Backbone as CSV, one residue per row, in Angstrom:
resi,resn,N_x,N_y,N_z,CA_x,CA_y,CA_z,C_x,C_y,C_z
1,MET,-5.258,42.833,-11.815,-4.707,41.179,-11.572,-5.097,40.864,-12.823
2,GLU,-4.678,39.547,-13.324,-4.605,38.656,-14.297,-5.636,37.740,-14.024
3,LYS,-6.941,37.648,-14.610,-7.862,36.957,-14.396,-7.527,35.099,-14.146
4,ILE,-8.073,34.447,-12.997,-7.453,33.314,-13.089,-8.736,32.164,-13.282
5,ARG,-8.674,30.868,-13.284,-9.830,30.225,-13.099,-10.554,30.307,-11.635
6,ILE,-11.603,30.157,-11.537,-12.526,30.728,-10.045,-11.662,29.182,-9.193
7,GLN,-11.999,28.144,-9.500,-11.761,27.151,-8.814,-10.419,27.778,-7.702
8,LYS,-9.383,27.509,-8.825,-8.174,28.612,-8.385,-8.069,29.427,-7.340
9,MET,-8.859,30.712,-7.366,-9.357,31.712,-6.765,-9.956,30.874,-5.211
10,ILE,-11.013,29.728,-5.541,-11.342,29.779,-3.950,-10.347,28.874,-3.614
11,ALA,-9.619,28.093,-3.898,-8.338,27.645,-3.154,-7.565,28.523,-2.489
12,ASP,-6.737,29.482,-3.596,-5.975,30.052,-2.778,-6.601,31.002,-2.078
13,SER,-7.810,31.077,-1.181,-8.499,31.946,-0.440,-8.335,31.495,0.835
14,GLY,-8.021,29.948,0.785,-7.869,29.408,1.715,-9.404,28.359,2.212
15,TYR,-10.732,28.489,1.161,-11.872,28.412,1.642,-12.326,26.802,1.749
16,CYS,-11.311,26.391,0.556,-11.491,24.887,0.424,-9.901,24.157,-0.351
17,SER,-10.119,23.165,-0.495,-9.216,22.635,-1.301,-9.560,22.506,-3.206
18,ARG,-8.827,22.769,-3.900,-9.077,23.183,-5.917,-10.134,22.096,-6.034
19,ARG,-10.129,20.961,-5.666,-10.866,19.818,-6.117,-12.454,19.605,-5.395
20,LYS,-12.311,20.066,-3.839,-13.689,20.612,-3.540,-14.072,21.848,-4.145
21,ALA,-13.419,22.707,-4.371,-13.791,24.248,-5.408,-14.935,24.091,-6.621
22,GLU,-13.873,22.835,-6.499,-14.748,22.253,-8.677,-16.391,21.728,-7.823
23,GLU,-16.255,20.721,-7.064,-17.284,19.879,-6.906,-18.264,20.957,-6.461
24,LEU,-18.172,22.228,-5.901,-19.080,23.143,-5.283,-19.703,24.264,-6.569
25,ILE,-18.632,24.238,-7.767,-18.617,24.854,-8.771,-19.874,23.885,-9.559
26,SER,-19.664,22.798,-9.823,-20.549,21.417,-10.416,-21.768,21.960,-9.580
27,GLN,-22.039,21.649,-8.555,-23.414,21.830,-8.018,-24.204,23.253,-7.864
28,GLY,-23.494,24.399,-8.772,-24.336,25.378,-8.688,-24.216,26.256,-7.380
29,ARG,-23.345,26.199,-6.694,-23.561,27.027,-5.120,-22.380,28.446,-5.641
30,VAL,-21.540,28.350,-6.514,-20.884,29.466,-6.326,-21.720,30.369,-7.755
31,LYS,-21.599,31.772,-7.274,-22.073,32.476,-8.317,-20.744,33.664,-8.195
32,LEU,-20.796,34.222,-9.869,-19.623,35.420,-10.453,-20.638,36.621,-10.434
33,ASN,-20.686,37.435,-9.768,-21.316,38.540,-10.382,-22.842,38.703,-10.157
34,GLY,-23.222,37.321,-8.619,-24.902,37.168,-9.096,-25.399,36.168,-9.985
35,ARG,-23.973,35.501,-11.236,-24.754,34.565,-11.892,-23.917,33.163,-12.049
36,PRO,-24.683,32.266,-11.883,-24.222,30.956,-11.512,-22.775,30.720,-12.816
37,VAL,-21.740,29.980,-12.242,-20.477,29.865,-12.628,-20.412,28.223,-12.821
38,LYS,-19.789,28.111,-14.190,-19.455,26.967,-14.583,-17.727,26.334,-14.220
39,LEU,-17.576,25.231,-14.127,-15.804,25.188,-14.499,-15.253,25.527,-15.534
40,GLY,-14.205,26.036,-15.471,-13.664,26.790,-16.462,-13.841,28.263,-16.740
41,ASP,-14.504,28.848,-15.861,-14.646,30.456,-15.447,-13.729,30.812,-15.162
42,LYS,-13.427,31.962,-15.801,-12.374,33.093,-14.783,-12.779,34.213,-14.612
43,CYS,-11.628,34.702,-13.131,-12.190,36.092,-12.095,-11.265,36.884,-12.650
44,GLY,-11.531,38.269,-12.088,-10.160,38.829,-11.658,-10.433,39.477,-10.335
45,SER,-9.778,40.362,-9.507,-10.110,40.773,-8.323,-10.904,41.403,-8.008
46,HIS,-11.533,42.250,-9.129,-12.532,42.984,-8.537,-14.199,42.813,-8.749
47,ASP,-13.916,41.227,-9.334,-15.021,40.422,-9.368,-16.041,39.635,-8.014
48,LEU,-17.364,39.513,-7.472,-17.719,39.361,-6.780,-17.596,37.685,-6.901
49,ILE,-17.540,37.132,-5.974,-17.725,35.877,-6.091,-18.074,35.434,-4.444
50,THR,-19.210,34.345,-4.815,-20.051,33.823,-3.312,-20.571,32.245,-3.456
51,ILE,-20.365,32.085,-2.595,-20.526,30.415,-2.456,-21.828,30.437,-1.520
52,ASP,-22.967,29.456,-1.510,-24.137,29.072,-0.759,-24.465,31.122,0.185
53,GLY,-23.928,31.940,-1.304,-24.543,33.474,-0.778,-23.889,33.978,0.160
54,GLU,-22.831,33.246,0.566,-21.819,34.166,1.286,-20.033,34.598,0.519
55,ARG,-19.804,35.661,0.645,-18.748,36.080,-0.264,-17.621,35.492,0.451
56,LEU,-17.082,35.678,-0.534,-15.575,35.099,-0.811,-14.990,35.948,-1.027
57,TYR,-13.861,36.128,-0.263,-12.442,37.412,-0.202,-11.381,36.804,-0.671
58,ALA,-10.966,37.793,-1.592,-9.764,37.519,-3.047,-8.660,36.740,-2.189
59,PRO,-7.584,35.766,-2.044,-6.720,35.519,-1.411,-5.638,36.312,-0.916
60,ARG,-5.422,36.658,0.412,-4.432,37.782,0.206,-2.956,36.883,0.411
61,LYS,-2.461,37.549,1.069,-0.817,37.017,1.384,-0.710,36.078,2.406
62,LYS,-0.618,35.245,3.066,-0.653,34.716,4.300,0.141,33.735,4.463
63,ASN,0.554,33.304,6.045,1.569,32.208,6.132,0.486,31.010,5.870
64,LEU,1.474,30.376,4.714,1.111,28.923,4.516,1.341,27.596,5.457
65,VAL,0.232,27.060,5.838,0.558,25.699,7.218,0.502,24.911,6.674
66,TYR,1.570,23.467,6.887,1.140,22.462,6.838,1.300,21.481,8.376
67,LEU,-0.046,20.797,8.621,-0.465,19.557,9.658,-0.133,18.853,9.331
68,MET,-0.353,17.672,10.529,-0.438,16.263,10.387,-1.304,16.226,11.997
69,LEU,-1.933,15.587,11.316,-3.010,15.104,12.537,-3.181,13.371,13.033
70,ASN,-3.197,12.729,14.248,-3.755,11.704,14.421,-4.823,11.566,14.901
71,LYS,-5.484,11.558,13.819,-7.060,11.501,13.987,-7.650,10.497,14.596
72,PRO,-8.302,10.448,15.861,-8.954,9.126,16.734,-10.337,8.854,15.973
73,ARG,-10.741,7.437,16.436,-11.853,7.095,15.365,-13.070,8.107,16.430
74,GLY,-14.230,8.173,15.729,-15.402,8.925,16.204,-15.680,10.207,15.590
75,TYR,-14.254,10.537,14.658,-14.700,11.988,14.369,-15.044,11.747,12.786
76,VAL,-15.442,13.005,11.880,-15.554,12.979,10.760,-14.998,13.955,10.356
77,THR,-13.983,13.544,9.022,-13.665,14.559,8.307,-14.247,15.414,7.210
78,THR,-15.030,16.742,8.052,-15.279,17.564,7.201,-15.220,19.015,8.122
79,VAL,-15.488,19.826,7.804,-15.146,21.144,8.269,-16.023,21.852,9.222
80,SER,-17.611,21.281,8.980,-18.529,20.839,9.754,-19.194,20.488,9.583
81,ASP,-20.536,19.839,10.013,-20.991,18.914,10.091,-22.670,19.072,10.373
82,GLU,-23.784,18.609,9.466,-24.988,19.020,9.330,-25.825,18.093,10.928
83,LEU,-25.362,16.899,10.870,-26.079,16.333,11.820,-25.237,16.534,13.392
84,ASP,-24.274,17.352,13.348,-23.724,17.929,14.862,-22.839,16.510,15.326
85,ARG,-21.699,15.858,14.239,-21.227,14.731,15.034,-19.658,15.875,15.554
86,ARG,-18.975,15.035,16.129,-17.594,15.580,16.529,-16.959,15.765,14.910
87,CYS,-16.536,16.750,14.452,-15.653,16.946,13.775,-14.011,17.131,13.653
88,VAL,-12.795,16.599,13.112,-11.874,16.725,13.010,-11.477,18.204,13.394
89,MET,-12.318,19.456,12.577,-11.556,20.544,12.923,-11.685,20.968,14.759
90,ASP,-12.649,20.095,14.955,-12.877,20.583,16.682,-11.102,20.017,17.266
91,LEU,-10.654,19.309,17.057,-9.160,19.029,17.369,-7.933,19.814,17.314
92,LEU,-8.366,21.238,16.047,-7.606,22.079,15.189,-7.973,23.660,16.101
93,THR,-8.578,23.581,17.260,-9.035,25.255,17.625,-7.829,25.991,18.190
94,ASP,-6.468,25.706,18.597,-6.045,26.943,18.655,-4.505,26.531,17.322
95,VAL,-4.856,26.493,15.951,-4.501,26.589,15.198,-4.991,28.359,14.307
96,GLU,-4.633,28.747,13.919,-4.416,30.469,13.968,-4.891,30.928,12.403
97,GLU,-4.429,29.779,11.708,-5.146,30.104,10.342,-5.957,29.393,9.659
98,ARG,-6.981,29.538,9.241,-7.751,28.808,8.488,-7.239,27.792,7.238
99,VAL,-7.564,26.136,7.582,-6.894,25.030,7.548,-7.663,24.009,6.824
100,TYR,-7.820,23.209,6.441,-8.703,22.091,5.768,-7.595,21.014,5.471
101,PRO,-8.852,19.926,6.087,-8.206,18.537,5.746,-7.903,18.133,4.050
102,VAL,-7.017,17.752,4.107,-6.116,17.170,3.076,-6.599,15.549,2.379
103,GLY,-7.623,15.318,1.628,-8.262,14.048,1.767,-9.240,13.440,2.734
104,ARG,-9.664,12.140,3.249,-10.327,11.819,4.466,-10.317,10.958,5.054
105,LEU,-10.430,10.432,5.881,-10.785,9.326,6.944,-11.922,9.331,7.526
106,ASP,-12.351,8.545,6.958,-13.947,7.977,7.272,-14.185,7.805,8.995
107,ARG,-15.445,8.233,9.220,-15.673,8.537,11.081,-14.871,7.206,11.833
108,ASN,-14.709,6.187,11.711,-14.218,4.565,12.485,-13.043,4.208,11.762
109,SER,-12.567,5.356,10.873,-11.259,5.282,10.875,-10.169,6.068,11.303
110,GLU,-8.753,5.548,11.986,-7.858,6.879,12.540,-6.869,7.085,11.780
111,GLY,-5.820,7.565,12.316,-4.214,7.400,11.866,-4.621,9.306,11.166
112,LEU,-3.160,9.144,10.140,-2.238,10.222,9.664,-3.731,11.197,8.620
113,LEU,-3.572,12.374,8.996,-4.800,13.210,7.952,-4.098,14.472,8.147
114,LEU,-3.740,15.149,7.112,-2.926,16.578,6.796,-3.929,17.870,6.471
115,PHE,-3.514,18.594,7.060,-4.180,19.960,6.749,-3.407,20.847,6.463
116,THR,-3.969,22.038,5.130,-3.034,23.141,4.939,-4.255,24.121,4.649
117,ASN,-3.431,25.191,4.087,-4.303,25.976,3.847,-3.650,26.793,2.307
118,ASP,-2.584,25.468,1.636,-2.070,25.490,0.920,-3.075,25.021,-0.450
119,GLY,-3.560,25.339,-1.321,-4.573,25.433,-1.803,-4.068,23.995,-3.353
120,GLU,-2.705,24.231,-3.693,-1.976,23.942,-5.010,-1.180,23.100,-4.132
121,PHE,-0.836,22.521,-2.967,-0.172,21.371,-2.343,-0.907,20.707,-2.197
122,ALA,-2.619,20.673,-1.555,-3.825,19.978,-1.468,-4.072,19.504,-3.166
123,ASN,-4.459,19.941,-4.041,-4.432,19.751,-4.881,-3.569,18.292,-5.632
124,SER,-2.705,18.562,-5.435,-1.494,17.721,-5.557,-1.446,16.608,-5.000
125,ILE,-1.321,16.460,-3.546,-1.916,14.948,-2.718,-2.694,14.925,-3.446
126,MET,-4.008,15.008,-3.503,-5.869,14.439,-3.610,-5.408,13.970,-5.028
127,HIS,-4.173,14.491,-6.397,-5.345,14.769,-7.357,-4.515,12.992,-7.757
128,PRO,-5.887,12.271,-8.555,-5.720,10.493,-8.712,-4.545,10.913,-9.715
129,SER,-4.190,11.228,-10.544,-3.106,10.809,-11.601,-1.799,10.991,-10.825
130,ARG,-1.318,11.768,-9.517,-0.489,11.549,-8.562,-0.200,10.241,-8.195
131,HIS,-0.832,9.392,-7.620,-0.697,8.389,-7.285,0.144,7.727,-6.059
132,ILE,-0.129,8.941,-5.210,0.414,8.681,-3.938,0.356,7.611,-2.837
133,SER,1.449,7.093,-2.810,1.278,5.598,-2.013,0.574,5.933,-0.553
134,LYS,-0.161,5.450,-0.133,-1.144,5.630,1.325,-0.756,4.258,2.277
135,THR,-0.193,4.020,3.262,-0.220,2.993,3.731,-1.001,2.587,5.219
136,TYR,-1.847,1.875,5.408,-2.818,1.340,6.477,-2.280,0.164,7.360
137,ARG,-2.819,0.653,8.452,-2.032,-1.096,9.574,-3.947,-1.526,9.842
138,VAL,-4.131,-2.397,9.625,-5.574,-2.850,9.610,-5.282,-4.126,10.073
139,THR,-6.458,-4.575,11.106,-6.712,-5.481,11.607,-7.858,-6.077,10.728
140,VAL,-8.125,-7.388,10.686,-9.456,-7.929,9.890,-9.738,-9.248,10.807
141,ARG,-10.787,-9.949,10.414,-11.589,-10.848,11.280,-11.844,-11.978,9.889
142,PRO,-11.764,-13.150,10.085,-11.203,-14.192,11.107,-9.244,-13.950,11.115
143,ASP,-9.625,-14.853,9.591,-8.469,-15.548,9.317,-8.590,-15.005,8.143
144,ILE,-7.216,-14.562,7.211,-6.800,-14.405,5.751,-6.208,-15.398,4.936
145,SER,-6.306,-16.041,3.970,-5.906,-17.224,2.527,-5.166,-16.219,1.986
146,ASP,-3.883,-17.535,1.838,-3.478,-16.937,0.203,-3.860,-16.213,-0.840
147,GLU,-5.593,-16.915,-0.746,-6.149,-16.548,-2.341,-6.794,-14.782,-2.247
148,GLN,-7.568,-14.847,-0.843,-7.615,-13.346,-0.444,-6.446,-12.584,-0.606
149,LEU,-5.501,-12.829,0.007,-4.285,-11.725,-0.121,-3.683,-11.252,-1.837
150,VAL,-4.155,-12.391,-2.669,-3.537,-12.787,-3.897,-4.819,-11.563,-4.445
151,ARG,-6.123,-11.898,-4.460,-6.876,-10.693,-5.295,-7.075,-9.640,-4.736
152,MET,-6.635,-9.485,-3.450,-6.920,-7.698,-2.974,-5.052,-7.734,-3.396
153,SER,-4.172,-8.001,-3.401,-2.971,-7.285,-4.093,-3.161,-7.555,-5.377
154,GLU,-3.993,-8.022,-6.812,-3.817,-7.946,-7.845,-4.742,-6.594,-7.917
155,GLY,-5.236,-6.362,-7.292,-6.589,-5.370,-8.263,-7.930,-6.524,-7.957
156,ILE,-9.043,-5.428,-7.457,-10.176,-6.210,-7.235,-11.112,-5.045,-7.551
157,GLU,-12.623,-5.776,-8.410,-13.588,-4.728,-8.423,-14.141,-4.419,-7.518
158,ILE,-14.425,-2.990,-7.003,-15.209,-2.580,-6.166,-15.780,-1.155,-6.585
159,ASP,-17.293,-1.173,-6.478,-18.424,-0.127,-6.960,-17.835,-0.266,-8.830
160,GLY,-18.058,-0.994,-9.171,-17.865,-0.841,-10.923,-16.338,-0.744,-10.783
161,LYS,-15.739,-0.583,-10.408,-14.056,-0.385,-11.285,-13.220,-1.199,-10.621
162,LYS,-12.336,-1.702,-10.880,-11.172,-2.676,-10.138,-9.991,-1.413,-10.041
163,THR,-9.635,-2.140,-8.668,-8.504,-0.958,-8.243,-7.388,-1.246,-8.909
164,LEU,-5.865,-0.427,-8.034,-4.993,-0.881,-8.473,-4.289,-2.001,-7.951
165,PRO,-3.076,-2.684,-8.513,-2.497,-3.329,-7.206,-2.081,-2.602,-5.922
166,ALA,-1.927,-3.186,-5.213,-1.488,-3.055,-3.330,-0.515,-3.475,-2.843
167,THR,0.573,-3.614,-2.441,1.065,-4.271,-1.543,0.532,-4.668,-0.097
168,ILE,0.548,-5.692,-0.016,0.129,-6.568,1.442,0.924,-7.362,2.217
169,ILE,0.999,-6.646,3.507,2.245,-7.408,4.136,1.276,-8.467,5.765
170,VAL,1.351,-9.388,5.613,1.016,-10.593,7.051,2.038,-9.526,8.088
171,LYS,1.454,-8.685,8.860,2.196,-8.647,10.031,2.138,-9.214,11.367
172,GLU,0.797,-9.577,11.754,0.962,-10.496,12.910,-0.348,-11.469,12.312
173,LYS,-0.326,-12.469,13.247,-1.336,-13.597,13.490,-1.716,-14.237,14.647
174,GLN,-3.208,-13.676,14.896,-3.417,-14.321,16.162,-4.755,-15.026,15.612
175,GLU,-5.305,-16.300,16.920,-6.656,-16.925,16.463,-7.567,-16.180,16.555
176,GLY,-8.495,-15.779,15.102,-9.066,-15.140,14.571,-9.114,-13.617,14.346
177,ARG,-7.677,-13.407,14.177,-8.187,-11.933,13.999,-6.234,-11.638,13.259
178,VAL,-6.010,-11.066,12.205,-5.146,-10.817,11.236,-4.714,-9.403,11.448
179,VAL,-3.251,-8.941,11.411,-2.578,-6.886,11.288,-2.362,-7.047,9.945
180,LEU,-2.930,-6.701,8.821,-1.981,-6.508,7.794,-1.266,-4.724,7.381
181,LEU,-0.750,-4.977,6.578,-0.197,-3.846,6.170,-0.661,-3.566,4.661
182,ILE,-1.483,-2.396,4.499,-1.587,-2.536,3.090,-1.060,-1.124,2.830
183,THR,-0.616,-0.924,1.487,0.122,0.155,0.607,-0.956,0.206,-0.397
184,ILE,-1.946,1.639,-0.948,-2.674,1.488,-1.986,-1.604,3.286,-2.553
185,LYS,-2.333,3.110,-4.209,-2.035,4.484,-4.429,-3.026,5.216,-5.185
186,GLU,-4.180,4.960,-4.877,-5.090,5.704,-5.117,-6.192,5.869,-3.883
187,GLY,-7.284,6.938,-3.776,-7.641,7.221,-2.747,-9.189,7.336,-3.125
188,ARG,-9.448,6.184,-3.042,-11.387,5.915,-3.294,-12.132,5.720,-2.051
189,ASN,-13.430,6.197,-2.393,-14.337,6.584,-1.099,-13.938,4.969,-0.429
190,ARG,-14.244,4.677,0.867,-13.683,4.031,1.495,-13.103,2.390,1.147
191,GLN,-11.826,2.863,0.103,-11.733,1.728,-0.347,-10.679,0.621,0.036
192,ILE,-10.079,0.873,1.555,-9.586,-0.446,2.156,-11.034,-1.313,2.383
193,ARG,-11.558,-0.526,3.259,-13.020,-1.356,4.000,-13.624,-1.953,2.587
194,LYS,-13.529,-1.392,1.510,-14.843,-2.668,0.447,-13.699,-3.130,-0.368
195,MET,-11.948,-3.310,0.032,-11.458,-4.329,-0.859,-11.495,-5.208,0.133
196,CYS,-11.657,-5.167,1.252,-11.755,-6.345,2.432,-12.926,-7.407,2.273
197,GLU,-14.128,-6.290,2.592,-15.378,-6.682,2.642,-15.365,-7.475,1.713
198,ALA,-14.707,-7.691,0.240,-15.020,-8.019,-1.053,-14.617,-9.558,-1.073
199,VAL,-13.790,-9.495,-0.451,-13.119,-10.732,-0.189,-13.695,-11.638,1.207
200,GLY,-14.478,-10.942,2.124,-15.353,-11.868,2.826,-14.339,-11.717,4.686
201,LEU,-13.840,-10.832,4.321,-13.506,-9.472,6.146,-13.658,-9.079,6.313
202,GLU,-14.251,-9.301,7.845,-14.151,-7.715,8.295,-13.343,-7.236,9.095
203,VAL,-13.232,-5.969,8.917,-12.270,-4.790,9.447,-12.604,-4.613,10.792
204,ALA,-11.550,-4.467,11.850,-12.018,-4.446,13.048,-11.393,-2.925,13.637
205,ARG,-10.390,-2.907,13.005,-9.512,-1.622,13.138,-8.723,-1.153,11.942
206,LEU,-8.556,0.398,11.490,-8.298,0.544,10.411,-7.512,1.641,10.778
207,ARG,-6.230,1.815,10.177,-5.522,2.837,11.015,-4.547,3.578,9.443
208,ARG,-4.571,5.000,9.147,-3.349,5.407,8.208,-2.344,5.710,8.887
209,ILE,-0.622,4.607,8.342,0.442,5.135,9.317,1.286,5.809,8.156
210,SER,1.048,5.767,6.854,1.853,6.889,6.756,1.198,7.214,4.943
211,ILE,1.299,8.790,4.502,1.134,9.050,3.037,2.813,9.340,2.150
212,GLY,2.979,8.622,1.598,4.132,9.281,0.826,5.298,8.318,1.702
213,PRO,6.326,9.245,1.904,7.483,9.637,2.731,6.791,9.810,4.060
214,LEU,5.640,10.589,4.543,5.284,10.788,5.545,4.871,9.984,6.341
215,LYS,5.339,10.021,8.270,4.733,8.577,8.749,4.411,9.682,9.676
216,LEU,3.043,8.844,10.503,2.779,8.891,11.421,3.330,9.455,12.863
217,GLY,4.425,8.518,13.221,5.347,8.145,14.051,4.730,8.211,15.566
218,MET,5.388,8.373,16.749,4.454,8.266,17.468,3.510,9.788,18.264
219,LEU,2.819,10.138,17.268,2.299,11.226,17.067,0.879,10.871,18.087
220,LYS,0.528,11.342,19.415,-0.615,10.820,20.391,-2.190,11.158,19.494
221,PRO,-2.716,9.933,19.698,-4.409,10.241,18.727,-5.159,11.525,19.249
222,GLY,-5.661,12.525,19.085,-6.119,13.627,18.803,-5.224,14.934,18.534
223,THR,-4.191,14.699,18.110,-2.791,15.968,18.858,-2.410,15.900,17.438
224,TRP,-1.806,17.141,17.494,-1.460,17.661,15.587,-0.272,18.256,16.244
225,ARG,1.003,18.193,14.970,1.987,19.012,14.729,2.409,19.779,13.273
226,GLU,2.800,20.659,13.549,3.619,20.789,12.141,4.349,20.665,11.289
227,LEU,4.692,20.140,10.268,5.525,19.251,9.311,7.041,20.042,9.442
228,THR,7.636,19.233,9.564,9.432,20.064,9.178,9.391,20.445,8.181
229,ALA,10.556,21.106,7.766,10.861,21.267,6.805,11.279,20.705,5.708
230,GLU,12.002,18.964,6.251,12.516,17.661,5.575,11.281,17.066,5.608
231,GLU,10.345,17.298,6.136,9.074,16.466,5.780,8.172,16.932,4.624
232,LEU,8.656,18.142,5.036,7.640,18.884,3.898,8.238,18.941,1.901
233,ARG,9.815,18.727,1.764,10.804,18.709,1.329,10.305,17.142,0.233
234,ALA,9.961,16.346,0.929,10.018,15.028,1.253,8.676,14.914,0.142
235,LEU,7.522,15.620,1.130,6.231,15.294,-0.170,6.458,16.113,-1.051
236,ARG,7.206,16.809,-1.123,7.110,17.672,-2.369,7.898,16.674,-3.368
237,THR,9.150,16.371,-3.189,9.867,15.392,-3.976,9.133,14.449,-4.506
238,ALA,8.066,13.350,-3.413,7.137,12.313,-4.247,6.551,12.831,-4.880
239,ILE,5.463,14.170,-5.028,4.513,14.361,-5.550,5.086,14.845,-6.972
240,GLY,6.544,15.361,-7.175,7.163,15.409,-8.637,7.721,14.284,-9.137
241,LYS,7.659,13.250,-8.717,7.945,12.025,-8.958,7.170,11.288,-9.697
242,ALA,5.634,10.875,-8.445,4.704,10.409,-8.595,3.910,10.527,-10.497
243,LYS,3.821,9.457,-10.719,3.284,9.213,-12.009,1.500,8.882,-11.690
């Protein structure tokens, strides 16, 4: 077997995404034949890779799985949680293949979340250079001004860095609350919430309703389904066209 980068080997095995594998390597948690590795190191099929002391088995031919879940509030987007909180994986107990989440939604957010065991696909969706669009239905309080809309749309500084321009549509207005559709092309940590907080808005509810061409639709909270061939093809097309 030709030697490949260790992060690719980890992703291909279904352990986690390539991006997460790179984090594990940077944290010194991955060893090759007993020695810590660094990003860029390669391995072959006969090498022993361990993560936190647990042996990683070389990728096998596997059935590639692509799922979408309507994540309810109250679940964390991790494979396991040291605080014993409810994890999104608890909702996938009847999925035979080992899959992992593509990106994340914070505990109090809900909506569309992808899962797969295809490391290359997951990396393509999450990579910052792809700028895959994500749309959220966001309920904010108390009201929103034109100035606040413009500031968030044009880009606003959070965590020391300005966000990319966003598309924001006022969907509904009631006394003391506004429903917005916010589309962004990056995936920074708690980005929507931080954008709203930066202009003085309180987020009452946040639900992701689409990733690229893929829409949540009428999928019930807490349930999942496989992506159709058409949905998968549309996503791959979007990844290929994204800049």
